[in-house]
C-alpha positions, 0 to 999 in steps of 0.5 A: 495510512502510509508515508507519502512517496508519490506512488500511493494508490487512490484512497490511501491516507498519506502522512507528510514526512516527520510532521507530528501534527499531521500524523495525529490529525490523520490518525484521528481522521482515519479513526473517525471515518474508518468505514468511509476510508476503507470503502474508498480503497480498491479491493484487497488482493492477496497475491502469492508473491513468493509463487510469483517470484519463483515463477519469475526466477524459473522463467529467467533461468530457462532464458539463460540456459 
């Protein structure tokens, strides 16, 4: 579950801002249909973001030097 920002991926259950009733309804839905919701999401990726950042910094450093 995530707040709606217009960039959420397919299958993500989104919350509408500060609407408490919507939040409660979404929590109930996800709790009741957890496996279905989970199966509707793309496979998890476990990218190493720190390594990506280090590579990016090194590439940019080389371009400047």
